[in-house]
Backbone as a chain_set.jsonl record, in Angstrom:
{"seq": "MKKVLVLEDEASIRSFIVINLRRAGYDVIEAQSGEEALEQLRIHPDTRVALLDIMLPGIDGFEVCRRIRATNGQIGIIMLTARSQEMDKVTGLMTGADDYVTKPFSPAELTARVDALFRRAGGEAPVQSGEIRQPPFLLNTRNRTLEKNGVRIKLTQVEYSIMRYFMENPGKALSREEILDTVWGRDYFGELKIVDVNIRRLRLKIEDNVQNPVYITTVWGYGYKWGF", "coords": {"N": [[110.158, 90.123, 67.825], [108.026, 92.931, 68.596], [105.009, 93.587, 67.733], [102.834, 94.948, 66.401], [99.116, 96.168, 65.578], [97.488, 98.589, 64.01], [94.906, 100.192, 63.851], [92.973, 102.343, 61.617], [91.037, 104.671, 59.779], [91.745, 106.542, 58.384], [94.32, 108.069, 56.297], [96.54, 109.997, 56.944], [96.743, 109.889, 59.199], [97.385, 107.265, 60.549], [99.347, 106.911, 59.013], [101.047, 109.036, 60.666], [101.276, 107.54, 63.312], [102.151, 105.146, 62.351], [104.761, 105.365, 61.712], [106.025, 106.802, 63.541], [105.45, 104.707, 65.957], [107.067, 103.085, 65.036], [110.053, 103.89, 64.814], [109.828, 104.025, 67.431], [110.754, 101.177, 68.019], [108.895, 99.273, 66.931], [107.015, 96.429, 65.133], [104.839, 96.908, 62.692], [101.887, 96.628, 62.03], [99.106, 97.269, 59.82], [95.671, 98.211, 58.933], [92.767, 99.065, 57.407], [90.339, 98.798, 57.922], [87.747, 97.618, 59.784], [87.259, 94.699, 59.069], [89.499, 93.856, 58.115], [91.207, 94.252, 59.524], [90.586, 92.008, 61.407], [91.034, 90.517, 60.172], [94.035, 90.51, 59.289], [95.035, 90.359, 62.074], [94.224, 87.828, 62.309], [96.27, 86.485, 60.758], [98.13, 87.086, 62.071], [98.516, 85.982, 64.585], [100.508, 86.607, 66.836], [100.248, 89.579, 67.413], [100.888, 91.512, 69.789], [99.39, 94.026, 71.138], [97.214, 95.723, 69.861], [96.121, 98.756, 68.026], [92.619, 100.709, 67.732], [90.823, 102.372, 65.88], [87.586, 103.858, 66.686], [85.442, 105.145, 64.973], [84.733, 104.166, 62.055], [84.182, 102.691, 58.554], [81.878, 100.604, 57.935], [82.156, 97.947, 60.354], [82.629, 99.135, 63.286], [85.106, 100.072, 65.824], [84.414, 99.621, 68.666], [82.527, 96.554, 67.822], [84.923, 95.625, 66.407], [86.524, 95.421, 68.93], [84.77, 93.701, 69.984], [84.962, 91.414, 69.023], [87.35, 90.615, 68.71], [87.977, 90.532, 71.788], [86.202, 88.407, 72.575], [87.899, 85.768, 71.627], [90.377, 86.279, 72.446], [92.251, 86.888, 75.2], [94.447, 87.632, 75.285], [95.773, 89.805, 74.509], [96.779, 93.086, 74.109], [94.464, 95.783, 74.084], [94.239, 99.43, 72.622], [91.613, 102.243, 72.585], [90.778, 104.919, 69.696], [89.859, 107.318, 69.812], [88.512, 110.301, 68.472], [86.651, 112.268, 69.631], [85.702, 112.912, 72.968], [83.494, 112.513, 74.513], [82.3, 111.273, 77.306], [81.29, 108.585, 77.445], [81.821, 107.434, 75.188], [84.143, 106.473, 76.096], [84.059, 104.62, 78.361], [82.02, 102.883, 76.989], [83.951, 101.516, 75.0], [85.91, 100.529, 77.289], [84.382, 98.7, 78.468], [83.556, 97.095, 76.378], [85.8, 95.702, 76.48], [88.084, 96.957, 75.64], [91.399, 97.953, 77.253], [92.363, 100.638, 77.55], [92.269, 104.17, 76.344], [92.879, 106.595, 73.896], [92.919, 109.66, 73.273], [92.033, 111.464, 70.581], [93.484, 114.825, 69.648], [96.553, 113.816, 69.906], [99.925, 113.186, 71.548], [103.019, 111.75, 70.069], [104.488, 110.877, 71.896], [102.839, 110.343, 73.925], [101.176, 108.383, 73.342], [103.156, 106.3, 72.697], [104.205, 105.794, 74.579], [101.492, 104.794, 76.058], [101.47, 102.182, 74.824], [104.062, 101.342, 74.663], [103.431, 100.275, 78.125], [101.025, 98.605, 77.987], [101.984, 96.896, 76.281], [104.211, 95.411, 77.837], [102.292, 94.804, 79.93], [100.788, 92.815, 78.769], [102.348, 90.802, 78.053], [104.718, 90.929, 76.843], [106.704, 91.49, 77.337], [107.527, 90.283, 79.47], [108.742, 88.681, 83.072], [108.682, 85.371, 83.429], [107.518, 83.561, 85.568], [106.314, 81.823, 88.65], [103.591, 79.912, 90.522], [100.856, 80.041, 93.029], [98.334, 81.567, 93.99], [96.056, 81.082, 95.896], [93.127, 81.438, 97.324], [89.797, 80.323, 98.137], [86.846, 81.062, 96.995], [88.509, 80.819, 94.623], [91.229, 80.644, 92.226], [94.693, 81.629, 91.689], [96.802, 81.078, 89.185], [100.138, 82.453, 88.861], [102.39, 81.806, 87.124], [100.682, 80.723, 84.643], [98.912, 82.93, 84.41], [96.587, 82.815, 84.489], [93.167, 82.668, 86.283], [90.968, 80.9, 88.219], [87.913, 79.823, 88.974], [85.537, 78.185, 91.672], [87.534, 76.353, 90.08], [86.604, 76.479, 87.389], [87.659, 78.04, 84.855], [87.654, 81.238, 84.809], [87.623, 83.844, 82.483], [90.251, 86.478, 81.448], [91.383, 89.839, 80.289], [95.045, 90.923, 80.277], [94.792, 93.053, 81.724], [92.477, 93.035, 83.523], [93.849, 90.749, 84.977], [95.901, 91.616, 85.935], [94.808, 93.61, 88.043], [93.938, 91.555, 89.427], [96.017, 89.912, 90.244], [97.041, 91.789, 91.966], [95.331, 92.611, 93.266], [94.482, 89.978, 95.251], [97.191, 89.6, 96.258], [96.952, 91.52, 98.524], [95.192, 90.979, 100.487], [91.868, 92.108, 101.986], [92.862, 94.964, 102.526], [92.515, 97.93, 101.95], [92.93, 99.784, 99.042], [93.827, 102.83, 97.469], [92.483, 104.421, 94.501], [94.223, 105.585, 93.232], [97.11, 104.011, 93.717], [96.458, 101.818, 92.454], [96.255, 102.324, 89.905], [98.659, 103.091, 88.86], [100.08, 100.816, 89.919], [99.24, 98.926, 88.108], [98.97, 100.415, 85.635], [100.833, 101.962, 85.505], [103.475, 104.077, 86.514], [103.872, 106.059, 85.301], [101.602, 106.429, 83.37], [99.245, 108.526, 81.781], [96.572, 108.624, 81.869], [93.293, 108.979, 83.393], [91.207, 108.513, 86.318], [89.337, 107.461, 86.195], [89.734, 105.183, 84.445], [90.15, 102.771, 86.425], [88.043, 102.552, 87.795], [86.189, 101.409, 85.587], [87.101, 99.509, 84.548], [87.456, 97.333, 87.263], [84.522, 97.57, 87.22], [83.625, 95.84, 84.928], [85.542, 94.088, 85.643], [84.342, 92.676, 87.946], [81.412, 91.869, 87.281], [82.071, 89.252, 85.21], [83.188, 87.965, 87.98], [81.913, 88.205, 90.067], [79.127, 87.028, 92.316], [76.311, 87.937, 92.654], [76.235, 91.03, 91.145], [74.968, 93.643, 91.859], [75.528, 93.285, 94.427], [78.189, 93.084, 95.198], [80.361, 91.154, 96.907], [82.953, 90.135, 96.68], [84.882, 92.222, 95.804], [84.757, 94.814, 97.044], [83.696, 98.221, 97.645], [85.555, 101.038, 98.669], [83.849, 103.835, 99.881], [84.924, 106.978, 98.315], [87.434, 106.272, 98.635], [88.65, 104.134, 97.356], [89.276, 100.443, 96.536], [88.539, 97.024, 98.302], [89.893, 94.376, 98.517], [87.858, 91.276, 99.535], [88.451, 89.933, 101.716]], "CA": [[109.889, 91.278, 67.166], [107.153, 93.65, 69.223], [103.984, 93.233, 66.773], [101.612, 95.623, 67.172], [98.096, 96.379, 64.828], [96.668, 99.709, 63.406], [93.48, 100.143, 62.503], [92.44, 103.861, 61.11], [91.053, 104.226, 58.665], [92.345, 108.344, 57.359], [96.134, 107.625, 55.883], [97.347, 110.288, 57.704], [96.907, 109.554, 60.44], [97.742, 106.049, 60.255], [100.907, 107.147, 59.05], [102.099, 109.561, 61.905], [101.08, 106.501, 64.033], [102.752, 104.009, 61.951], [106.248, 105.559, 61.659], [106.448, 106.825, 65.31], [105.592, 102.992, 66.502], [108.355, 101.883, 64.296], [110.675, 104.743, 65.246], [110.048, 103.095, 69.105], [111.376, 99.763, 67.637], [107.724, 97.99, 66.82], [106.816, 95.957, 64.023], [103.863, 97.499, 62.815], [100.549, 96.299, 60.921], [98.216, 98.415, 58.989], [94.415, 97.93, 58.642], [92.563, 100.393, 57.336], [88.613, 98.463, 58.279], [87.435, 96.426, 60.866], [87.112, 93.81, 58.591], [91.063, 93.826, 57.512], [91.825, 94.228, 60.505], [89.927, 90.436, 62.182], [91.76, 89.449, 59.314], [95.417, 90.735, 59.863], [94.993, 89.367, 63.659], [94.155, 85.663, 61.808], [97.719, 86.082, 60.164], [99.515, 87.536, 61.915], [98.659, 85.59, 65.695], [101.627, 86.745, 67.425], [100.044, 90.657, 68.105], [100.745, 92.092, 70.975], [98.814, 95.1, 70.847], [96.174, 96.449, 69.344], [95.081, 100.658, 67.875], [91.548, 100.483, 67.414], [89.647, 103.572, 65.504], [86.54, 103.748, 66.964], [84.95, 105.771, 63.81], [84.89, 103.474, 60.751], [83.168, 102.353, 57.683], [81.359, 98.719, 58.372], [82.377, 97.658, 61.183], [83.307, 99.744, 64.225], [85.889, 99.887, 66.774], [83.619, 98.856, 69.249], [82.547, 96.043, 67.29], [86.672, 95.006, 66.007], [87.001, 95.026, 69.626], [84.318, 92.666, 71.318], [85.373, 90.017, 68.301], [88.861, 90.078, 69.325], [87.871, 89.87, 73.046], [85.566, 86.963, 71.884], [88.408, 84.819, 71.122], [91.38, 86.628, 72.838], [92.259, 87.868, 76.104], [95.848, 88.167, 76.089], [96.502, 91.505, 73.634], [96.333, 94.357, 74.381], [93.927, 96.894, 73.157], [93.527, 100.75, 72.852], [90.796, 102.585, 71.521], [91.464, 105.751, 69.638], [88.91, 108.391, 69.371], [88.229, 111.641, 68.12], [85.714, 112.265, 70.503], [86.144, 113.318, 74.151], [82.83, 112.291, 75.439], [82.93, 110.162, 78.309], [80.412, 107.572, 77.287], [82.607, 106.902, 74.014], [85.511, 105.778, 76.704], [83.482, 103.873, 79.094], [81.843, 101.996, 76.018], [85.348, 101.385, 74.66], [86.251, 99.886, 78.088], [83.315, 97.707, 78.304], [83.678, 96.031, 75.243], [87.195, 94.839, 76.381], [89.316, 97.301, 76.073], [92.525, 98.306, 77.91], [92.737, 101.755, 77.566], [91.758, 105.166, 75.303], [93.367, 107.959, 73.788], [91.659, 110.773, 72.502], [93.022, 112.658, 68.821], [94.736, 114.706, 69.239], [97.717, 112.4, 71.241], [101.373, 112.985, 70.861], [103.734, 110.514, 69.47], [105.336, 110.531, 73.596], [102.384, 109.906, 74.761], [101.112, 107.105, 72.334], [103.993, 105.766, 72.883], [104.386, 105.768, 76.533], [100.586, 103.773, 76.166], [101.689, 101.421, 73.966], [105.036, 100.549, 75.708], [102.747, 99.934, 78.757], [100.554, 97.77, 77.245], [102.711, 95.733, 76.183], [104.705, 95.206, 79.224], [101.288, 93.85, 80.39], [100.441, 92.169, 77.676], [103.429, 89.69, 78.444], [106.039, 91.215, 75.998], [108.616, 91.859, 77.957], [106.798, 89.701, 81.107], [108.846, 87.928, 83.279], [108.08, 83.951, 83.631], [107.241, 83.658, 87.338], [105.908, 80.751, 89.14], [102.979, 80.018, 91.892], [99.625, 80.138, 92.933], [97.909, 82.426, 94.987], [94.8, 80.258, 96.465], [92.114, 82.16, 98.248], [88.353, 79.855, 97.546], [86.812, 79.747, 95.669], [89.591, 81.297, 93.549], [92.599, 80.213, 92.534], [95.244, 82.253, 90.798], [97.968, 81.189, 88.308], [100.944, 83.61, 88.52], [102.884, 81.507, 86.059], [99.841, 80.955, 83.141], [98.749, 84.516, 84.355], [95.241, 82.618, 84.872], [92.318, 82.986, 87.233], [89.673, 79.712, 88.393], [86.741, 80.012, 90.696], [85.493, 76.92, 91.822], [87.828, 75.052, 89.355], [86.09, 77.081, 86.222], [88.052, 79.341, 84.155], [87.545, 82.807, 83.866], [88.629, 84.523, 81.13], [90.209, 87.818, 82.036], [92.373, 90.211, 80.119], [95.681, 90.982, 81.356], [94.789, 94.064, 82.459], [91.674, 92.196, 84.749], [94.559, 89.597, 85.795], [97.365, 92.482, 86.885], [94.217, 94.219, 88.862], [93.255, 90.781, 90.279], [96.921, 89.464, 91.564], [97.181, 92.985, 92.88], [94.082, 92.128, 95.003], [94.544, 88.431, 96.089], [98.364, 89.817, 97.064], [96.52, 92.547, 99.243], [93.28, 90.459, 100.681], [91.858, 92.76, 103.053], [93.618, 96.104, 101.938], [91.637, 99.17, 101.042], [93.654, 99.885, 98.26], [93.425, 103.846, 96.68], [92.365, 104.477, 92.978], [95.485, 106.225, 92.466], [97.613, 102.79, 94.063], [95.739, 100.327, 91.161], [96.451, 103.182, 88.722], [100.319, 103.464, 89.592], [100.632, 99.454, 90.13], [98.362, 98.36, 86.894], [99.051, 100.9, 84.501], [102.483, 102.245, 85.768], [103.607, 105.632, 87.363], [104.009, 107.28, 84.133], [100.39, 106.322, 82.369], [99.331, 109.608, 81.099], [95.405, 108.829, 81.999], [92.714, 109.506, 83.9], [91.465, 107.256, 87.598], [88.177, 106.814, 85.462], [89.962, 103.773, 84.078], [89.929, 102.094, 87.273], [86.335, 101.722, 88.373], [85.807, 100.768, 84.208], [88.067, 98.186, 84.519], [86.291, 97.163, 88.237], [83.246, 97.084, 87.231], [84.007, 94.884, 84.091], [86.053, 92.726, 86.504], [82.956, 92.612, 88.649], [80.719, 91.213, 86.359], [83.12, 88.352, 85.603], [84.097, 86.931, 89.424], [80.638, 88.301, 91.465], [77.589, 86.106, 91.901], [75.871, 89.035, 92.173], [77.168, 92.258, 90.477], [74.6, 94.856, 92.15], [75.648, 93.417, 95.557], [79.398, 92.638, 95.17], [81.245, 90.6, 98.18], [84.736, 90.126, 96.408], [85.789, 93.301, 95.832], [83.531, 95.74, 97.569], [84.023, 99.64, 97.137], [85.642, 102.013, 99.713], [83.604, 105.203, 99.0], [85.834, 108.498, 98.051], [88.963, 106.15, 98.168], [89.048, 103.127, 96.333], [88.516, 99.418, 96.571], [89.23, 96.448, 98.562], [89.392, 92.233, 98.231], [86.665, 91.309, 100.197], [88.255, 88.229, 102.25]], "C": [[108.629, 91.903, 67.857], [106.063, 93.969, 68.143], [102.914, 94.387, 67.654], [100.487, 96.489, 65.928], [97.52, 97.744, 65.07], [95.745, 99.786, 62.833], [93.193, 101.912, 62.669], [92.374, 103.934, 59.908], [91.454, 105.896, 57.946], [93.443, 107.727, 57.648], [96.812, 108.324, 56.63], [97.538, 110.429, 58.876], [97.408, 108.514, 61.181], [99.09, 106.387, 60.195], [101.621, 107.67, 59.852], [101.847, 107.863, 62.538], [101.829, 105.417, 63.538], [104.22, 104.365, 62.18], [106.66, 106.238, 63.247], [106.716, 105.438, 66.298], [107.46, 102.372, 65.753], [109.66, 102.637, 65.068], [111.037, 104.228, 66.843], [110.434, 101.52, 69.076], [110.048, 98.394, 67.879], [107.563, 97.824, 65.447], [105.208, 96.537, 63.655], [102.792, 96.515, 61.608], [99.459, 96.864, 60.804], [96.938, 97.52, 58.404], [93.682, 99.225, 58.295], [90.354, 100.382, 57.725], [88.608, 97.417, 59.264], [87.668, 95.07, 60.137], [88.46, 93.181, 58.129], [91.474, 93.489, 58.786], [91.628, 92.97, 61.606], [91.584, 89.856, 61.002], [93.507, 89.385, 59.288], [95.677, 89.737, 61.122], [95.157, 87.856, 63.106], [95.528, 85.957, 61.275], [98.436, 85.831, 61.079], [99.155, 87.129, 64.192], [99.619, 85.985, 67.26], [101.533, 88.231, 67.859], [99.97, 91.013, 69.446], [99.506, 93.371, 71.65], [98.251, 96.302, 69.791], [95.317, 98.341, 69.151], [93.987, 100.313, 67.353], [91.041, 102.112, 67.455], [88.433, 103.157, 66.075], [85.508, 103.94, 65.421], [85.328, 105.253, 62.715], [83.796, 102.883, 59.588], [83.105, 100.988, 58.003], [81.482, 98.703, 59.764], [82.956, 98.434, 62.31], [84.116, 99.566, 64.911], [85.761, 99.05, 67.554], [83.525, 97.221, 69.249], [83.944, 94.984, 66.767], [86.59, 94.21, 68.036], [86.061, 93.776, 70.549], [84.759, 91.321, 70.528], [86.596, 89.683, 68.847], [88.829, 89.202, 70.752], [86.977, 88.25, 73.212], [86.227, 85.778, 72.259], [89.86, 84.973, 72.218], [91.39, 87.307, 73.809], [93.24, 88.469, 76.776], [96.415, 89.544, 75.665], [95.956, 92.283, 74.086], [95.513, 95.625, 73.303], [93.608, 98.281, 73.76], [92.866, 101.126, 71.819], [91.363, 103.996, 71.234], [89.903, 106.409, 69.058], [88.751, 109.698, 69.273], [87.35, 112.911, 68.985], [86.159, 112.123, 71.927], [84.609, 112.93, 74.966], [83.079, 110.744, 76.425], [82.15, 108.618, 77.989], [81.164, 106.057, 76.063], [83.923, 105.704, 74.905], [84.719, 104.203, 77.541], [82.902, 102.619, 78.215], [83.145, 101.186, 75.591], [85.398, 99.918, 76.016], [85.346, 98.729, 78.513], [83.333, 96.639, 77.919], [85.258, 95.005, 75.282], [88.504, 95.646, 76.119], [90.653, 97.648, 76.792], [92.488, 99.95, 78.334], [92.34, 102.878, 76.075], [92.949, 106.099, 75.483], [92.745, 108.638, 73.082], [92.501, 111.992, 71.737], [92.17, 114.193, 69.355], [95.677, 114.653, 70.333], [98.862, 113.117, 70.647], [102.296, 111.918, 70.812], [104.109, 110.403, 70.956], [104.012, 109.709, 74.314], [101.693, 108.489, 74.674], [102.152, 105.981, 72.199], [104.378, 104.649, 74.166], [102.438, 104.1, 77.158], [101.425, 102.102, 75.979], [102.945, 99.971, 74.663], [104.619, 99.692, 77.102], [102.359, 99.124, 78.367], [101.11, 96.439, 76.712], [103.269, 95.346, 76.85], [103.568, 93.845, 79.622], [100.779, 92.795, 79.84], [101.152, 90.578, 77.578], [104.299, 90.076, 77.374], [107.063, 91.063, 76.26], [108.465, 91.211, 79.588], [107.731, 88.485, 81.722], [108.883, 86.664, 83.946], [108.492, 83.741, 85.649], [105.962, 82.179, 87.308], [104.937, 80.902, 89.984], [101.996, 80.136, 91.695], [99.198, 81.173, 94.395], [96.544, 81.585, 95.24], [93.756, 81.212, 97.376], [90.707, 81.836, 97.772], [87.522, 80.847, 97.734], [87.255, 80.031, 94.272], [90.689, 80.464, 93.419], [93.444, 81.199, 90.98], [96.63, 81.86, 90.556], [98.996, 81.818, 87.745], [101.999, 82.973, 87.197], [102.198, 81.355, 84.99], [98.822, 82.058, 83.351], [96.588, 83.859, 84.151], [94.342, 83.062, 86.276], [91.015, 81.419, 87.391], [89.045, 80.332, 89.503], [86.033, 78.867, 90.408], [85.872, 75.873, 90.766], [87.297, 75.611, 88.197], [87.185, 78.17, 85.792], [87.155, 80.515, 83.834], [88.174, 83.621, 83.229], [88.719, 86.103, 81.406], [91.304, 88.365, 80.94], [93.538, 91.036, 80.556], [95.849, 91.964, 82.189], [94.004, 93.88, 84.066], [92.471, 90.962, 85.375], [95.729, 90.462, 86.383], [95.996, 92.93, 87.918], [93.923, 92.478, 89.721], [94.455, 90.244, 91.081], [97.079, 90.447, 92.459], [96.202, 93.034, 94.509], [94.285, 91.368, 96.002], [96.05, 88.831, 97.014], [98.131, 90.907, 98.448], [95.15, 92.054, 99.963], [93.468, 91.617, 102.614], [92.305, 94.474, 103.483], [92.914, 97.035, 101.413], [92.966, 99.577, 100.274], [92.626, 101.377, 97.35], [93.181, 103.488, 95.085], [94.012, 104.553, 92.214], [97.156, 104.978, 92.612], [97.28, 101.79, 92.885], [96.027, 100.667, 90.054], [97.573, 102.609, 88.32], [100.685, 101.8, 89.14], [100.163, 98.72, 88.612], [98.702, 98.666, 85.511], [100.029, 101.545, 84.416], [102.157, 103.675, 86.142], [103.741, 106.709, 86.103], [102.864, 107.041, 82.973], [99.979, 108.123, 82.608], [97.256, 109.743, 81.611], [94.181, 109.255, 82.74], [91.695, 108.013, 84.984], [89.824, 106.537, 86.539], [88.515, 105.429, 85.436], [89.647, 102.646, 84.815], [88.425, 101.821, 87.15], [85.623, 101.236, 86.943], [85.787, 99.455, 84.351], [87.077, 97.553, 85.714], [84.694, 96.935, 87.702], [82.951, 95.811, 86.37], [84.546, 93.935, 84.759], [84.863, 91.775, 87.226], [81.73, 91.335, 88.107], [80.929, 89.868, 85.854], [82.807, 87.246, 87.387], [82.444, 87.617, 90.331], [79.689, 87.604, 91.13], [76.638, 86.823, 91.948], [76.308, 90.428, 91.963], [76.168, 93.337, 91.431], [74.874, 94.455, 93.714], [77.077, 92.515, 95.643], [80.259, 92.595, 96.35], [82.974, 90.428, 97.693], [85.655, 91.026, 96.775], [84.494, 94.72, 96.065], [84.315, 97.676, 97.255], [84.302, 100.38, 98.793], [85.463, 102.877, 99.396], [84.796, 106.244, 99.591], [87.418, 107.723, 98.37], [89.111, 105.242, 97.388], [88.459, 102.077, 96.182], [89.119, 98.647, 97.381], [88.58, 94.989, 98.682], [89.004, 92.174, 99.409], [87.448, 89.836, 101.292], [89.046, 88.619, 103.984]], "O": [[107.763, 91.06, 67.62], [106.452, 94.956, 67.518], [102.488, 94.565, 68.795], [101.008, 97.445, 65.354], [97.103, 98.056, 66.185], [95.536, 99.571, 61.639], [93.228, 102.535, 63.73], [93.162, 103.529, 59.054], [91.266, 106.028, 56.737], [93.729, 107.076, 58.653], [97.755, 107.762, 57.187], [98.424, 111.038, 59.475], [97.842, 108.692, 62.319], [99.894, 106.215, 61.111], [102.742, 107.206, 60.064], [102.474, 107.006, 61.916], [102.213, 104.638, 64.41], [104.877, 103.591, 62.876], [107.695, 105.955, 63.851], [107.656, 105.157, 67.041], [108.416, 101.636, 65.997], [110.265, 101.971, 65.908], [112.158, 104.082, 67.329], [110.385, 100.797, 70.071], [110.041, 97.318, 68.477], [107.833, 98.694, 64.619], [104.421, 96.516, 64.602], [103.131, 95.91, 60.591], [98.758, 96.973, 61.81], [97.017, 96.516, 57.696], [93.959, 100.3, 58.825], [89.501, 101.268, 57.766], [89.436, 96.52, 59.423], [88.377, 94.283, 60.765], [88.466, 92.001, 57.78], [92.072, 92.443, 59.038], [92.389, 92.899, 62.571], [92.601, 89.174, 61.127], [94.127, 88.322, 59.27], [96.313, 88.683, 61.147], [95.986, 86.999, 63.41], [96.103, 84.974, 61.741], [99.197, 84.873, 61.216], [99.548, 87.958, 65.014], [99.357, 85.662, 68.419], [102.445, 88.574, 68.612], [98.984, 90.785, 70.146], [98.941, 93.228, 72.734], [98.714, 97.295, 69.231], [94.426, 98.897, 69.793], [94.105, 99.542, 66.4], [90.891, 102.857, 68.423], [88.193, 101.957, 65.949], [84.948, 102.979, 64.894], [86.317, 105.774, 62.201], [82.622, 102.681, 59.899], [84.077, 100.293, 58.297], [80.833, 99.545, 60.384], [84.18, 98.334, 62.225], [84.223, 98.34, 64.882], [86.403, 98.002, 67.611], [84.066, 96.527, 70.11], [83.882, 93.755, 66.785], [86.597, 93.021, 68.357], [86.496, 93.121, 71.497], [84.919, 90.27, 71.148], [86.852, 88.604, 69.38], [89.232, 88.069, 71.015], [87.262, 87.274, 73.906], [85.706, 84.887, 72.929], [90.355, 83.968, 72.729], [90.74, 88.352, 73.777], [93.358, 89.17, 77.781], [97.254, 90.221, 76.259], [94.786, 92.304, 74.468], [95.851, 96.131, 72.233], [93.029, 98.5, 74.824], [93.039, 100.813, 70.641], [92.181, 104.486, 72.012], [89.145, 106.025, 68.168], [88.926, 110.276, 70.345], [87.471, 114.134, 68.901], [86.984, 111.241, 72.16], [84.663, 113.104, 76.183], [83.708, 109.696, 76.284], [82.664, 107.592, 78.434], [81.146, 104.828, 76.002], [84.393, 104.631, 74.529], [84.91, 103.027, 77.23], [83.188, 101.472, 78.56], [83.19, 100.033, 76.018], [85.068, 98.748, 75.823], [85.934, 97.741, 78.955], [83.222, 95.55, 78.482], [85.672, 94.093, 74.566], [89.651, 95.235, 76.291], [90.986, 96.554, 76.335], [92.604, 100.294, 79.511], [92.168, 102.408, 74.95], [93.671, 106.368, 76.443], [91.982, 108.195, 72.224], [93.215, 112.933, 72.083], [90.991, 114.539, 69.432], [95.631, 115.267, 71.399], [98.856, 113.583, 69.507], [102.226, 111.119, 71.745], [103.867, 109.222, 71.201], [104.111, 108.725, 75.047], [101.624, 107.659, 75.581], [101.932, 104.907, 71.64], [104.645, 103.482, 74.452], [102.323, 103.177, 77.964], [101.784, 101.254, 76.795], [102.919, 98.771, 74.935], [105.206, 98.637, 77.343], [103.264, 98.322, 78.134], [100.691, 95.283, 76.768], [102.954, 94.161, 76.745], [103.73, 92.625, 79.644], [100.331, 91.864, 80.51], [100.642, 89.535, 77.167], [104.718, 89.026, 76.888], [108.09, 90.654, 75.718], [109.095, 91.557, 80.588], [107.673, 87.394, 81.156], [109.13, 86.747, 85.149], [109.416, 83.805, 86.46], [105.179, 81.744, 86.464], [104.995, 82.009, 90.521], [101.63, 80.341, 90.538], [99.764, 81.328, 95.477], [95.923, 81.62, 94.178], [94.323, 81.579, 98.405], [90.164, 82.698, 97.081], [87.572, 81.492, 98.781], [86.751, 79.719, 93.193], [91.082, 79.688, 94.29], [93.043, 81.376, 89.83], [97.543, 82.118, 91.34], [99.098, 81.924, 86.523], [102.333, 83.776, 86.327], [102.811, 81.776, 84.009], [97.902, 82.154, 82.539], [95.645, 84.538, 83.747], [94.85, 83.719, 87.186], [90.298, 81.148, 86.427], [89.386, 81.007, 90.474], [85.84, 78.466, 89.26], [85.186, 74.902, 90.447], [87.757, 74.774, 87.42], [87.445, 79.112, 86.54], [86.29, 80.7, 82.977], [89.292, 84.055, 83.506], [87.759, 86.858, 81.554], [92.147, 87.538, 80.593], [93.2, 91.977, 81.274], [96.653, 92.016, 83.12], [94.396, 94.226, 85.181], [91.905, 90.221, 86.179], [96.447, 89.991, 87.265], [96.244, 92.372, 88.987], [93.66, 92.623, 90.915], [94.324, 90.051, 92.29], [97.248, 90.182, 93.649], [96.241, 93.253, 95.72], [94.315, 91.65, 97.2], [96.151, 88.499, 98.196], [99.026, 91.069, 99.278], [94.143, 92.761, 99.958], [94.243, 91.796, 103.554], [92.072, 95.017, 104.563], [92.67, 96.91, 100.213], [94.013, 99.681, 100.912], [91.501, 101.326, 96.853], [93.612, 102.47, 94.543], [94.625, 104.004, 91.298], [98.093, 105.066, 91.82], [98.139, 100.974, 92.552], [96.14, 99.863, 89.129], [97.567, 101.693, 87.497], [101.429, 101.549, 88.192], [100.958, 97.923, 88.114], [98.777, 97.908, 84.544], [100.36, 101.872, 83.277], [101.085, 104.279, 86.123], [103.694, 107.939, 86.135], [103.092, 107.378, 81.811], [100.435, 108.794, 83.534], [96.722, 110.851, 81.66], [94.139, 110.467, 82.528], [91.53, 106.871, 84.554], [89.5, 105.363, 86.356], [87.932, 104.567, 86.093], [89.067, 101.674, 84.331], [87.847, 100.971, 86.472], [84.527, 100.685, 87.054], [84.92, 98.582, 84.314], [85.949, 97.231, 85.343], [83.962, 95.991, 87.997], [82.258, 94.885, 86.792], [84.098, 92.807, 84.557], [84.602, 90.581, 87.083], [81.418, 90.241, 88.578], [79.947, 89.142, 86.014], [82.331, 86.131, 87.598], [82.204, 87.086, 91.415], [79.304, 87.441, 89.972], [75.767, 86.445, 91.165], [76.846, 90.919, 92.954], [76.969, 94.153, 91.886], [74.436, 95.324, 94.468], [77.059, 91.374, 96.106], [80.817, 93.586, 96.821], [83.955, 90.619, 98.41], [86.642, 90.993, 97.509], [83.686, 95.27, 95.317], [85.362, 97.975, 96.68], [83.558, 100.31, 99.771], [86.294, 103.396, 98.651], [85.344, 106.338, 100.689], [88.445, 108.402, 98.363], [89.876, 105.53, 96.468], [87.295, 102.121, 95.784], [90.274, 99.009, 97.608], [87.433, 94.575, 98.846], [89.53, 92.798, 100.331], [86.777, 88.82, 101.477], [89.167, 87.726, 104.822]]}, "num_chains": 1, "name": "protein.A"}
């Protein structure tokens, strides 16, 4: 069963989300506080995707996201916010979210985002075997893991997908649109900035000096290149 957690303190909005996700074939777990959401994830460790409202009583959605990411890089996370400020979007992504949806949103948009993230989070991923070795990096495509100099680097599934795309195209300039289509899917509703924020987050994990990146370099006005 495709299991999704919905964290939303407003009952009417939560009910709207739950009904539409169930219609789309998902097994939905509900939570109305950050504390309850973390407990539900402990009870249901096979949850693949979490939708987290930002504005909550008690611990907010950002903190819930941080706590999830501290122990789980596999689950897909979508932030829900009623505000459209850029800082909310960037903060959510930098704390470990994979995507964001600004209220109000259509059922079709939300379901499409969850479907795409569920696939990336491994819910329907085919078993693959093999390695991509580009010292100091080793990408294991069966376990979906990355090592640098033999040390495991914790990646979210989106970060893994970006790394794989880069390592399969060494030295090639990849546009933001190409990265978005490959990693998020051609039917993605969102904005190009999600690519930039995820690249920033990835650089923090793999670069020796984030201020002077040598592995993921910027192709100004176009996109990025895996610098080998």
